[in-house]
N, C-alpha and C positions, 0 to 999 in steps of 0.2 A: 633629215626631217625632224624637226623638234616637236615633241609632244606637249600640248597645252594641258593645263590642269583640267580643263573642261572635257577634253577627249579622254583623258585617263579616267575621270569619274564616270563618263559614259561607258567606257569599256568595262569598268568594274561593275557597273549596274547591269550590263548585258551578261557578263560572266555570272553574276549572282542569279539572274533570271534563268539562265541556261541550267545552272546547277539545280535550282528548284524544280524546273520542268523535268530534268532527267530523274531526279528523286521521285517525283510523282509518277512518271511513266514507268520506271522500273518497279515501284511498289505495286502498281496496277497489274503489270505483267506477272510479277511473282504471285500475286493473289490469284490470278487467272490460271496460272500453271498449277498452283497448289490445289485449286478447286477441281481441275480436270484430272489430277493424279490421285485424288482422294476417292478411290474406288469404293470402299465400304459405305461412305456417305452417299455416293451416287446410287448404289444399289438399294440402300434403305429408302431413299426418296422415290426410286422407281417402284419398289414393292409397295410402298404406302400409296402411291398413285394408282396402282393396278393390282390390288390384292387377289382378285378372282383369277386373273390371268396367271399370276405366279403360283396360286394354289393348284390350278389345273396343270401347269407345267411340272410342279413338284410331284403331283400324283402320277402323271404320265412317266416321269423319270423314275419314280419308285417302282412302277409296274415293269418298265423296261429292265431296270436293274435286277429286279427279282426274277425275271424270266431268263436273262442272259448270263448273269454272274455265276449261278450255281453250275451250269453245264461247262462254262469256260474254266472255272476254277476246279472242276472235278468234284464238287460237293454232291453227296448223295443225300437226298431228303427222305427221312424215314416217315412212316405212316404217323407216328406220334408227333413229329414236327409239323406235318401237314395239318393235323387236327388242331395243334396249338395255333398255327397261323390262321386257320379258319375261325377258331374261337375268338382270337384277337380282332380279326377283321369284322366279325359279326357284332362285336361289342363296340369297336371304335368307329366303324364306318357310319352308323347313324348319328353319332355325336359330331363327327367331322362334317357330315352333310348338313346337319342343323347349323353348325357354326358358319359354314359357307353360305347358307341361305340367309342367316342373320346378317352376315357381312354384306351380302348382295342387297338385302332389304335396306340397310342403312345408307348404301351409296346409290342404288337405283330402285326406288319404291315401285316404279312402273313395271320393271322386270320381275320383281318379287311377287307382285300381284298376279302377273301372268303365270308364274310357276305355281302359285297357290290356287289358281283357277278363279281368282277374284277380279280379274281384269274386266273392265267395263266392255260391253259389246261395242263394236264400231257403229257409228251413227248410220242410220238408214239414208240411202241416196235420195235426193229430192226427186219428186215425180217428174217425169219427162226426160230424165237423163238416162237413157238406156236404149 
């Protein structure tokens, strides 16, 4: 079977189109895999999207670690260290709480108004609905 110049040109055109398609597909796949494997960037996006949730989780994790690690590791806490921790919590907790409320206010003004007690009262039901 003899190849005509037109069929050779057509095969070369198809081969070139296939190469371009494969290059584009492999580039998209590698970008997708790279994005899914970039864990720090994914965590940063999730923390930025849900800061209150992550703050609560961090606080809960800190409390659990503070209660579980000393007995597990055999650490004895002295009265002086308990006073120091109490003093630190007394000074840091209000600042952290205010920062959390401010972050909440910037994201959800309706919830912040509820926590501050400034939330509007619900509307009265129309007469006859009862």
